[in-house]
Chimera marker file (.cmm) of the C-alpha trace (Angstrom):
<marker_set name="trace">
<marker id="1" x="74.782" y="86.915" z="98.320" r="1" g="1" b="0" radius="0.5"/>
<marker id="2" x="73.669" y="83.317" z="98.159" r="1" g="1" b="0" radius="0.5"/>
<marker id="3" x="70.302" y="84.226" z="96.820" r="1" g="1" b="0" radius="0.5"/>
<marker id="4" x="71.496" y="86.563" z="94.007" r="1" g="1" b="0" radius="0.5"/>
<marker id="5" x="71.345" y="85.406" z="90.431" r="1" g="1" b="0" radius="0.5"/>
<marker id="6" x="73.971" y="84.952" z="88.071" r="1" g="1" b="0" radius="0.5"/>
<marker id="7" x="73.297" y="88.323" z="86.316" r="1" g="1" b="0" radius="0.5"/>
<marker id="8" x="74.141" y="90.083" z="89.481" r="1" g="1" b="0" radius="0.5"/>
<marker id="9" x="77.165" y="87.865" z="90.128" r="1" g="1" b="0" radius="0.5"/>
<marker id="10" x="78.481" y="88.704" z="86.591" r="1" g="1" b="0" radius="0.5"/>
<marker id="11" x="78.158" y="92.401" z="87.334" r="1" g="1" b="0" radius="0.5"/>
<marker id="12" x="80.023" y="92.054" z="90.597" r="1" g="1" b="0" radius="0.5"/>
<marker id="13" x="82.864" y="90.139" z="88.823" r="1" g="1" b="0" radius="0.5"/>
<marker id="14" x="83.033" y="92.688" z="86.126" r="1" g="1" b="0" radius="0.5"/>
<marker id="15" x="83.290" y="95.639" z="88.573" r="1" g="1" b="0" radius="0.5"/>
<marker id="16" x="85.926" y="93.974" z="90.696" r="1" g="1" b="0" radius="0.5"/>
<marker id="17" x="88.147" y="92.996" z="87.682" r="1" g="1" b="0" radius="0.5"/>
<marker id="18" x="87.643" y="96.450" z="86.224" r="1" g="1" b="0" radius="0.5"/>
<marker id="19" x="89.001" y="98.043" z="89.435" r="1" g="1" b="0" radius="0.5"/>
<marker id="20" x="91.834" y="95.925" z="90.435" r="1" g="1" b="0" radius="0.5"/>
<marker id="21" x="95.147" y="94.870" z="89.039" r="1" g="1" b="0" radius="0.5"/>
<marker id="22" x="95.353" y="91.658" z="87.047" r="1" g="1" b="0" radius="0.5"/>
<marker id="23" x="97.898" y="90.176" z="89.406" r="1" g="1" b="0" radius="0.5"/>
<marker id="24" x="95.589" y="90.737" z="92.457" r="1" g="1" b="0" radius="0.5"/>
<marker id="25" x="92.855" y="88.982" z="90.636" r="1" g="1" b="0" radius="0.5"/>
<marker id="26" x="94.795" y="86.082" z="88.765" r="1" g="1" b="0" radius="0.5"/>
<marker id="27" x="93.354" y="83.338" z="91.200" r="1" g="1" b="0" radius="0.5"/>
<marker id="28" x="90.265" y="85.228" z="92.567" r="1" g="1" b="0" radius="0.5"/>
<marker id="29" x="86.915" y="83.408" z="92.139" r="1" g="1" b="0" radius="0.5"/>
<marker id="30" x="83.848" y="85.213" z="92.797" r="1" g="1" b="0" radius="0.5"/>
<marker id="31" x="80.803" y="82.813" z="93.147" r="1" g="1" b="0" radius="0.5"/>
<marker id="32" x="77.597" y="82.221" z="95.004" r="1" g="1" b="0" radius="0.5"/>
<marker id="33" x="77.219" y="79.488" z="97.624" r="1" g="1" b="0" radius="0.5"/>
<marker id="34" x="74.583" y="76.702" z="97.083" r="1" g="1" b="0" radius="0.5"/>
<marker id="35" x="74.537" y="76.046" z="100.730" r="1" g="1" b="0" radius="0.5"/>
<marker id="36" x="72.761" y="78.867" z="102.102" r="1" g="1" b="0" radius="0.5"/>
<marker id="37" x="72.704" y="77.881" z="105.798" r="1" g="1" b="0" radius="0.5"/>
<marker id="38" x="76.618" y="77.836" z="105.801" r="1" g="1" b="0" radius="0.5"/>
<marker id="39" x="77.421" y="80.635" z="103.182" r="1" g="1" b="0" radius="0.5"/>
<marker id="40" x="78.458" y="83.145" z="105.944" r="1" g="1" b="0" radius="0.5"/>
<marker id="41" x="80.583" y="80.596" z="107.814" r="1" g="1" b="0" radius="0.5"/>
<marker id="42" x="82.278" y="79.622" z="104.589" r="1" g="1" b="0" radius="0.5"/>
<marker id="43" x="82.949" y="83.340" z="103.756" r="1" g="1" b="0" radius="0.5"/>
<marker id="44" x="84.388" y="83.749" z="107.313" r="1" g="1" b="0" radius="0.5"/>
<marker id="45" x="86.738" y="80.837" z="106.809" r="1" g="1" b="0" radius="0.5"/>
<marker id="46" x="87.950" y="82.310" z="103.460" r="1" g="1" b="0" radius="0.5"/>
<marker id="47" x="88.662" y="85.483" z="105.255" r="1" g="1" b="0" radius="0.5"/>
<marker id="48" x="90.417" y="83.804" z="108.151" r="1" g="1" b="0" radius="0.5"/>
<marker id="49" x="92.655" y="81.827" z="105.723" r="1" g="1" b="0" radius="0.5"/>
<marker id="50" x="93.460" y="84.830" z="103.646" r="1" g="1" b="0" radius="0.5"/>
<marker id="51" x="94.559" y="86.628" z="106.489" r="1" g="1" b="0" radius="0.5"/>
<marker id="52" x="96.545" y="83.696" z="107.512" r="1" g="1" b="0" radius="0.5"/>
<marker id="53" x="95.190" y="83.714" z="111.140" r="1" g="1" b="0" radius="0.5"/>
<marker id="54" x="98.244" y="85.990" z="112.009" r="1" g="1" b="0" radius="0.5"/>
<marker id="55" x="96.365" y="89.475" z="112.810" r="1" g="1" b="0" radius="0.5"/>
<marker id="56" x="96.074" y="89.394" z="116.474" r="1" g="1" b="0" radius="0.5"/>
<marker id="57" x="93.270" y="91.986" z="116.184" r="1" g="1" b="0" radius="0.5"/>
<marker id="58" x="91.118" y="89.869" z="113.754" r="1" g="1" b="0" radius="0.5"/>
<marker id="59" x="91.505" y="87.009" z="116.170" r="1" g="1" b="0" radius="0.5"/>
<marker id="60" x="90.479" y="89.088" z="119.100" r="1" g="1" b="0" radius="0.5"/>
<marker id="61" x="87.413" y="90.550" z="117.141" r="1" g="1" b="0" radius="0.5"/>
<marker id="62" x="86.522" y="86.935" z="116.057" r="1" g="1" b="0" radius="0.5"/>
<marker id="63" x="86.530" y="85.710" z="119.577" r="1" g="1" b="0" radius="0.5"/>
<marker id="64" x="84.376" y="88.526" z="120.821" r="1" g="1" b="0" radius="0.5"/>
<marker id="65" x="81.580" y="87.349" z="118.453" r="1" g="1" b="0" radius="0.5"/>
<link id1="1" id2="2" r="1" g="1" b="0" radius="0.2"/>
<link id1="2" id2="3" r="1" g="1" b="0" radius="0.2"/>
<link id1="3" id2="4" r="1" g="1" b="0" radius="0.2"/>
<link id1="4" id2="5" r="1" g="1" b="0" radius="0.2"/>
<link id1="5" id2="6" r="1" g="1" b="0" radius="0.2"/>
<link id1="6" id2="7" r="1" g="1" b="0" radius="0.2"/>
<link id1="7" id2="8" r="1" g="1" b="0" radius="0.2"/>
<link id1="8" id2="9" r="1" g="1" b="0" radius="0.2"/>
<link id1="9" id2="10" r="1" g="1" b="0" radius="0.2"/>
<link id1="10" id2="11" r="1" g="1" b="0" radius="0.2"/>
<link id1="11" id2="12" r="1" g="1" b="0" radius="0.2"/>
<link id1="12" id2="13" r="1" g="1" b="0" radius="0.2"/>
<link id1="13" id2="14" r="1" g="1" b="0" radius="0.2"/>
<link id1="14" id2="15" r="1" g="1" b="0" radius="0.2"/>
<link id1="15" id2="16" r="1" g="1" b="0" radius="0.2"/>
<link id1="16" id2="17" r="1" g="1" b="0" radius="0.2"/>
<link id1="17" id2="18" r="1" g="1" b="0" radius="0.2"/>
<link id1="18" id2="19" r="1" g="1" b="0" radius="0.2"/>
<link id1="19" id2="20" r="1" g="1" b="0" radius="0.2"/>
<link id1="20" id2="21" r="1" g="1" b="0" radius="0.2"/>
<link id1="21" id2="22" r="1" g="1" b="0" radius="0.2"/>
<link id1="22" id2="23" r="1" g="1" b="0" radius="0.2"/>
<link id1="23" id2="24" r="1" g="1" b="0" radius="0.2"/>
<link id1="24" id2="25" r="1" g="1" b="0" radius="0.2"/>
<link id1="25" id2="26" r="1" g="1" b="0" radius="0.2"/>
<link id1="26" id2="27" r="1" g="1" b="0" radius="0.2"/>
<link id1="27" id2="28" r="1" g="1" b="0" radius="0.2"/>
<link id1="28" id2="29" r="1" g="1" b="0" radius="0.2"/>
<link id1="29" id2="30" r="1" g="1" b="0" radius="0.2"/>
<link id1="30" id2="31" r="1" g="1" b="0" radius="0.2"/>
<link id1="31" id2="32" r="1" g="1" b="0" radius="0.2"/>
<link id1="32" id2="33" r="1" g="1" b="0" radius="0.2"/>
<link id1="33" id2="34" r="1" g="1" b="0" radius="0.2"/>
<link id1="34" id2="35" r="1" g="1" b="0" radius="0.2"/>
<link id1="35" id2="36" r="1" g="1" b="0" radius="0.2"/>
<link id1="36" id2="37" r="1" g="1" b="0" radius="0.2"/>
<link id1="37" id2="38" r="1" g="1" b="0" radius="0.2"/>
<link id1="38" id2="39" r="1" g="1" b="0" radius="0.2"/>
<link id1="39" id2="40" r="1" g="1" b="0" radius="0.2"/>
<link id1="40" id2="41" r="1" g="1" b="0" radius="0.2"/>
<link id1="41" id2="42" r="1" g="1" b="0" radius="0.2"/>
<link id1="42" id2="43" r="1" g="1" b="0" radius="0.2"/>
<link id1="43" id2="44" r="1" g="1" b="0" radius="0.2"/>
<link id1="44" id2="45" r="1" g="1" b="0" radius="0.2"/>
<link id1="45" id2="46" r="1" g="1" b="0" radius="0.2"/>
<link id1="46" id2="47" r="1" g="1" b="0" radius="0.2"/>
<link id1="47" id2="48" r="1" g="1" b="0" radius="0.2"/>
<link id1="48" id2="49" r="1" g="1" b="0" radius="0.2"/>
<link id1="49" id2="50" r="1" g="1" b="0" radius="0.2"/>
<link id1="50" id2="51" r="1" g="1" b="0" radius="0.2"/>
<link id1="51" id2="52" r="1" g="1" b="0" radius="0.2"/>
<link id1="52" id2="53" r="1" g="1" b="0" radius="0.2"/>
<link id1="53" id2="54" r="1" g="1" b="0" radius="0.2"/>
<link id1="54" id2="55" r="1" g="1" b="0" radius="0.2"/>
<link id1="55" id2="56" r="1" g="1" b="0" radius="0.2"/>
<link id1="56" id2="57" r="1" g="1" b="0" radius="0.2"/>
<link id1="57" id2="58" r="1" g="1" b="0" radius="0.2"/>
<link id1="58" id2="59" r="1" g="1" b="0" radius="0.2"/>
<link id1="59" id2="60" r="1" g="1" b="0" radius="0.2"/>
<link id1="60" id2="61" r="1" g="1" b="0" radius="0.2"/>
<link id1="61" id2="62" r="1" g="1" b="0" radius="0.2"/>
<link id1="62" id2="63" r="1" g="1" b="0" radius="0.2"/>
<link id1="63" id2="64" r="1" g="1" b="0" radius="0.2"/>
<link id1="64" id2="65" r="1" g="1" b="0" radius="0.2"/>
</marker_set>
């Protein structure tokens, strides 16, 4: 996703917001990452934070990788 242009990103945003409830997306930011080398790590960090590091299964899967 770090290589996609703003036209694609705006389409993704439009589709996500059209298919979700306003409350679920009130603080959602969909944007590309300027740092291509660490964009995957940044995404994974956001997933980990979002899950609150409370899912034992998530932590086990992460540790296996």
